[in-house]
Structure formats: C-alpha cells, structure tokens
N, C-alpha and C positions, 0 to 999 in steps of 0.2 A: 556554393559548396566550397569546402576547404581545398587547398591545393596540396595538402600534405600527402605523403606516400599512400596512406590508407584510403584516401579519397580520390585516387586516380579514376579516370573515366572507366566505368564497368558496363559492359553490355549485358543487360538484364537477361536477354534470351540465352546467352551463352552460359550464364550462371545457372539459370533455371534448368537448362538442358543437362548440364554437367552434374548438377546435384540432385536433380529429380525432385525438387521441392516445389511447394505451392507458391503461386505468385505473391501471396501475402507475406512470405518470408524473405523474398529477394529484396535487395537494397531499395529503399524509397528514393525516388528521384524528386527533384524540385516540383515537377508537374504533379506528382502524387501527394504532395503535402498540402493539406487543406485547413489546418488549424493555425489560426493567427494568435498573436500575443494575448488579446482580450479573451478569446475563447479558451485559451490555455489557462488563464488565471481563474476563469469561472469554473473550469473543470476541477481545479484544486479546492476552490471554495465549496463546490458541491460535494466533494469527497469529505471535507472536514466537518460540515454541519450535519452531524448524525447523533443518534441517541447514545451510542457507545462512547463518544468523546465527551458528551455531557455527563455521562455516568462517571467518567474519569475525573471530571471537575468536582462532582458530588462526593467522590471518595476522599477528597481533601478534608471534609468535615465529618468526622466520625463521632457519633454519640454527642453531637453538639460542640465538639472540640476540634478546632482546625489544626491539622498537622503542619500546614503552611499558611501564613497570612496572605493577604492580597498582594503585597509587594513581593514576597518570596515566590508566590505562584507565578506572577508575570515575569519575574527575573529568571526563574527556572524555564518558563515557556520560551522566552526570547533566546536564552542560551541554546535550548534544544532546537528551536526553529532555525537559528543561525547555523548550527551544525548540520541539521537536516538539509537546508538549502545548499550548503557547501558541498555535501556529499552528492546531492541530486545533480548539481551543476558539473561536478567532476565525473560522476558515473554515467551521465547522459551524453557526454561529449562524443564518444565513439559512435553512438547511435545517431546523434544529431549530424555529425560530419559525414557519415557514410550511409545512413539509412537502414542499418541492420538492426534486427530485434535482439532482445536479451538472450534468447536461446542460441543464437549464432555467436553472440559476443562471448558466451561461456566457453566456446570451443578454443578461444585464444589461450585460456589458462588450463582448462580441464581436458581438452582434446575432444574429438568427435564422440567417442563412447563415454568418456568421463562426464561430458556435459549433460548426458541423459540423467545421471544421478543428481547432479546439482540443480537441474531444471525441475525435476520432480519435487525437490525440497521447496520450490516456490509454487509449483502447480497444484500439488495435492492439497496443501492447506488452503489455497485459494478456492478450490472446489468445495471443501468442507464449509468455509465461511460463506461462500455463495449460497449454499443450501441453508445455512444457519440464518443469514440475513433475510433470505426469502421467507423462511418460516416465521420470523418475527414480523416481517411485513405482511404476510398472509394472515397472521393473528390480528393485526391491526385492521386490515381490510375487512375481516370478518366482523369486527366491532362496528365498523361503519355500516356494513350490510344489515346487521341486527337493528341498528337505530333506524335506518331508512325503511326497513320492512316491519318495524314495530315488533321485532322478535320472531317473525315468521321464518326467516332464514338464519341458520346458525350451523355453519360447517367450515371449520378452519382448514381442513385438508383441501376442500374444493377451492377455497380462496388462495391457498398456497400454490396449487397447481395452476390456477388462472394467472397469478402473478408471475410464476415461473415461465409460462408460455409467452406472456407479454415481454418479459426480459429476453427470452430467446429470440422473439421476433425483432426486437430492437437491436440486439447484438448482431444480427445478420448483416446489418448495415455498417458494422465496424465503427470507426471513429466519426463517421458522418452523423450517426445517431448519438454517440457519446457527447459530441459537441453541443447539440441543441438540448439534449436531456439535462446535462449538467448546468447549462446556462439558465434553463427554466427553473429547475429545482433549487438552485442556489439563490436566485432572486426571491422566489416565493417563500422559502424557508427563512431566509435572512429577514424579510419583512415581518414574518410572524414572530421571530425571536426578538425583534426590536420592540414589538408590542409587549411581549412578556417582560423584557428588560425594563420597560417603562413602568409596568405594574409593580415589579419588585422594588424599584427605586421609590415610587410614590407611597407604597403601602407597607413596606417591610424594611426600610432603610435602617432603622434603629437596631433591630436584631441582627441584621447582616453586618453592620458596623461592629457590633459587639462580639459576634462569634467568628467573623472572618477577617474583616479589615484591621481591627485592632488586636487580634489574637497575637500571642507571642510567637508561635510557630517554631521552626527549627531551620538552622543553616547547616545542619549535620547530615547524617545519612539519609533521612527522609527527603531532604532537598535534592540530593544527587540521585536518590532512587526515583524521584519523580521525573527528573530529566531523562533517566534511562527508560522509564515507563513510557514517557512521551515519545521518545525516539523509537521505542519498540513498536509503537503503533504504525510507524512509517517504515520500519526496517524492511518489510517485504516489498513495499512500493518503490522505494529508491533503489532497491536491489535490481529491479527490472526497469530502471529509468529509461533505458534505450527504447523500450516499447512505446513510450510516450513521446520522447524527443524526436523520434524518427518521423512523427506526424506533424511536427512544428515547422512552419515556414522558415526557409533559410534566411541568413543575413542578420541573425541576432547574436550579439557577442556573448562570451561566457559570463561576464559580469551581469549583463541584462537578463540572461536566462536564470541566474541565481536569484535575481530580483523577482522574476516571474514565479518562483517557488516561495520565496520568503514572504512577500506581501499577502497573497491569498491565504496561505497557511496561517499567518499571523492574524489576519482578519477573522477567518472562520474558526480556527482552533481557539484563539484567544477569547473570542466572543462566547463560544459555546462552553468553554471551560468556566468562564466567569459566571454564566447563567447557571451551570450545574452547581457550582460552589454556593451561589446565592440562594438557589432553591433549597439546598440541603441546610443552609444556615437558617433560612426563614421557616422551614417546616420540620427540621430534624429528621427528614426522610431522605435516604440516599438514592431511592428509586425515582428518577425524574418524572416518569409517567404518573406515579401517585402524587408526587409533589406538585405537578402541574394542576391537577384536579383541585388541590387545596388553595393554591395561589390565585388561580383564575376562576372565580366563582361565576361560572357560566354554564347553563344546561347543555350547551353544545361543545363543552370542553373535550369530551371523549372523541368527537368527530375531528376536532382540531388536532389533538394529540395523535390520534390514529393516522390522520392524513400526513402529519409530520413524519411519523415512523415509516409509513409506506414509501414516501418520496425519498427519505433518507436511505432506506434499504436499497432502492433502485439506484440512487446516485452512487453509493459506495460500491455496489456490485459492478456497475458499468465501468468504473475506473479501475478498481483494485482486483476484482475477483473473476472477471470474464476473459479479458484479452490474454493475460499471461498463460493460464492453463490451456487456452485454445491454441496458442502458438506451440506449446509443448506437444500437444496431441498431433498437430499438423506436422511437426518436424519428425516425430517418432513413427507415425503411421503413414505419412505421405498423403494424407487425405486433404481434400479441398477445405478452404477456410470455413465456408458455410456449413459443411458437414461436421467439421471439428467443433465449431461453436455450438451447434445443436447437441452434439454428444456431451460437451461440457455442461450444458444446461440440464440434460437428462441425468448425468452423473450427480449433479448437485441435488436433483430431485430425489435421487436414490441414496443420499448420504445420511438418511435417518435424522434429520434435524429436530424432529419432534422428540427424539430421545436426548439429544444434546442439550435442549433447553430445560430439561428436568433438573430439579435440585440434586437428585441422586447422581446425576452425571457431571455435576460441577467439578468434582475433584479430578475425574478422568479428563475432562476438557481442559482443565488448568494444566495438567501434566502434558497433554498433547501440545498446547501452546508453548510450554517451557521447552520441550524437546526440539520442536522444529525451529523455534526462534533462536535457539542457541547456535544453529548453523548459519543463520542469515548474516550476522556480523562477520564471521570468518570468510564467507563467500565474497562479500563486497570488498573486504580488505584484500583478498587475493586478486580480484579483478583490477583494483586500483594500483596495486603494487606492480602487476604485470604490465599494465598499459602505460603508466607514467614513469616508473623507475626502471623496469627491466627492458621495455621496448621503446621508451622515449617517444611514445605516441605514434609509432610507425608500425603499421600492420598491413599486410597484403590481404585485403578483404576477399579477393577471389580464392585465396588458399583456404579460408574458413568454410567455404562451400564445397571443397573437394573431400569426398568421403575417404579417398586413399591418398590424400595429399600430406603435407608436412604436419598437419594437426590430427592425423588419423590415430585411432587408439585412445589411450588415456594418459594423462600426466600424473604419475604417482606422487610427485612433490605436491601438487595442488590438493589431491585427495587426502594425503597425510596431514598437510597443514590445516585443512578444513576440520579433520577429526581432532587434531591437537587443540585447535582453537575452541571447538565446541566443548571438548572435555574440560578445558580451563574455565569456560564460561559457567559451568555448573558449580564451580567452587564458591562463587559469591553471586547468588541469583539476582540480588538487587542491582549489581553492576555488570550483569552478564554480557550485555552487548559490547561495551567498551573493552572488557577483558578479552572477549572473543576476537575483536578487531585487532588489538595489539598483538596478542599471542600468535594468531594465525599469520599476520603480516610478517612478523619476525621469523617465524618458523618457515614460511614460504621462501623468503630470501636465503636463509641458511641452507635449506634443503636443495634449492636450485643451484646454489654455489658449490656446495660440498658433497652432498649425498648422491646426487645423480649427475655425475660428471659427463657421462656419455649420452645424456638424454637429448633426443632430437628436438625437444621443446625449448632447448636453449638457443636454437637458431633464431637470429634476429634480436636476441637480448644482449645486454651488456656482458653476459657471461660467455657469449659465444667465442 
C-alpha cells in the first residue's frame, strides 16, 4: 500500500462504525484484494468482446461504403484506447492506493450530499443497461431453447427472468464471481471469434479488401467522431475505475496498471471491431447477428450466435452494470451488499427492456444515452482536477466517511462545473465527451478559485 497521506493506516471497524456503511464500502485492505494482474486483464477482455462493440465496427461500413478504412479504424482505436488507458490509470489511483469505491471518491469533490446526484448519474444508466443487456441475452437464450426443444418452448420473458436470476446469483459473490466468469467467457468467445475471423479471411478477403481495407475513408470529422464514440463506450466504466482497482492486488505501478487496461482492451476491442467491419463489408449487413448467419454456413449457426450473445451479455453486466449501482444503493440506503445487489437485479428486471429494444423506442433511447453521457466527461474531469491539481494526491480518507465531517453537504463549484460542462457538450454531439471534459475542468478550477472564496471544500487544496 502507498505511504501517501491518503493511505495512512485506517482501522476498518472505526470507519464502519462512524459512517454506518456496509463493509463492502469500507477501504479494501491488501488481505481483501483477490484479483491478480492476469484475472484483471481477462476481466477487460470479457467486457470488450460483445455484440455492441461488434456493431460499432459494422457501423463503419454503411451501404457498402466505409467511412474509415482499416488503417484509419485502427489508428482511431489505438488513439482512443491510449486515452482510455491513461484516464483509467489516473482515475483508478485513489481507489487502488486506499481501497475506497467510486461512490466514496465522489465525496472528495461533490461532498457527501452532492455525491448522491453524481453517483446516480452512473448508477441509473447502469441499471437500465443491465436490463437491456439481459433482455438481449434472454432473447438469444430463447432461440437456443427453441432449437433444443424443436420449437416446443418459446417464451422470451421466462428466459429473460431466468438469465436475470442467474446473474443475481452470481453477483452475490462480488468480484470472486466476476473474476472466473470473465476469464471463462473471454476465452470461449475469443476462440469462437478466431474461427469466424478465419472464415472471413479465407472466403471473403477480396470484397473485404475492396470495401474496407482499400477504401478512401476520412481523416476529418468522421475519424475524430469515431474516437469520441469509442471513448463514449468506456466513459461510464473508467469514471468508476476505483470500483475495480480496489480489488486489484497491491504492488503494481501506475505504468503497469495502464498496461493492464491498454493490452486487453486493444486485443478485445480491436479484434471485435475488425470482425464487425469485415462482416459488414462481406455481407452489406450492419447487424452482426444476421451477417453471421450468411458468413458461417452452418445449421447450428443460430446456437453459436445465440450462445455468444448470452455470454457477452453476462460478461458486460458483471463488469459494467452490476457493481456500480449496487454500491450506490448500499451507500444511500445503508443496506447490506447482498441485499443491494439483489435490488439492483430486480430494478433491472423492472426497467422495461422489452420496450427499449423496439424500433419505436430507438429515438428515445438515443436521447437517454446522449443526456446521461454528457455528464460523464465533466464528472471524471472534476475528479481528476480535484485529486491531482487541487489536492496534490493528498486526501484524508477517514474524512470521506464522516457524514458531518469536512466533506458534509455539497460543493456548489463541482455541481455548477458539471452542469456547465454538460451544457457545452451538447453544442457538438460528435465531440461531446472531450468538450465536456475541457469545459468542466476549466470551470471547476475557476469556480474553486474565485466564485466560492469561503467554501470549506477548499480545505486541503492549493487554494486554501
């Protein structure tokens, strides 16, 4: 563990008693950290190999015309992954050094009450996506059941509920379950994708070369918009980086942790993006599920694709959509972790995902994504400015757990900076994330320095 001010020895029982929080939220000690570097990389591979990311790759080839060629695609991906890995390694540092989760980290900038608002901006979308991914997985599970029963069984809702119950059961075991689920799914799915990749190269290389590899593409707005879209897929996850790094075994340098993000995301995302673009080029179809059926001429293709979708849905939910909202519920309600994680699963069950997947809901879903994602860049910017620039990486962790301590109430500078950054993000949707980050960061520094001269949140900062 670090010897910095924020990582002074903290007695867990004292913090738990003083704050009245569940043991899942108190700082993780070295003894409680069970995830090693290899398991950590498998976790991010498992998160990356899913149908949504493949669809992102397929979106590069529209009506047989590639908006980005292969070189531009991977150039954009490497730039995006480099930025993602850097932000991950920067934002995970407080959680890694001290063992605190994201919902407690937020108190450093937003205050005890203010952190509720910012944590909900991460938790509510995660619950919605939890239900959405589970419904997609349930639909795929139903297809498998129909084939195995020769059409006797056909009930998507039952499959959805069954899959949700399985995920709730797995999530009760926290990161112990995530560790082995992600390792298993990432290996199985990657092996399956290697087979598909081989089929595409041997049977469709000419058309792929013509429509994607040799395409003119663009180095203009589409190129930078793809980088922002790529980063947008990870915006919510690296925002709550502390939730993951607090589980990682100690003794890993900042540079090595950056590598633990960069390599698996590059492998998973790069491979899945390439297959998505290749499938769209070979078939002219942007839906990977339908494209699979054409490329792999096999009577069992539906089972293969459906199994991929089911495993991908579980893998994404276990990493991105279960733990963050569970911690939010635990912090707000003071409930135990297992009760909170069950409530998270039940809320996802009641999020009406069968409505969200309908074509008529696409516009509303797109607006929902646009609205909440506009806040994610500003929040991570405020957290990084606070920790690295204003506090010089020095935080008294015990104070973060005091309801009536120095972080009580809310920090108006953080809330205003978040709103200003989010508002600016809407001015250019294609570059929303980076605009929100820059504007919110500058606004926060100026507000902390000039607008709130007597704010107690300046204590411990360079403005004190």
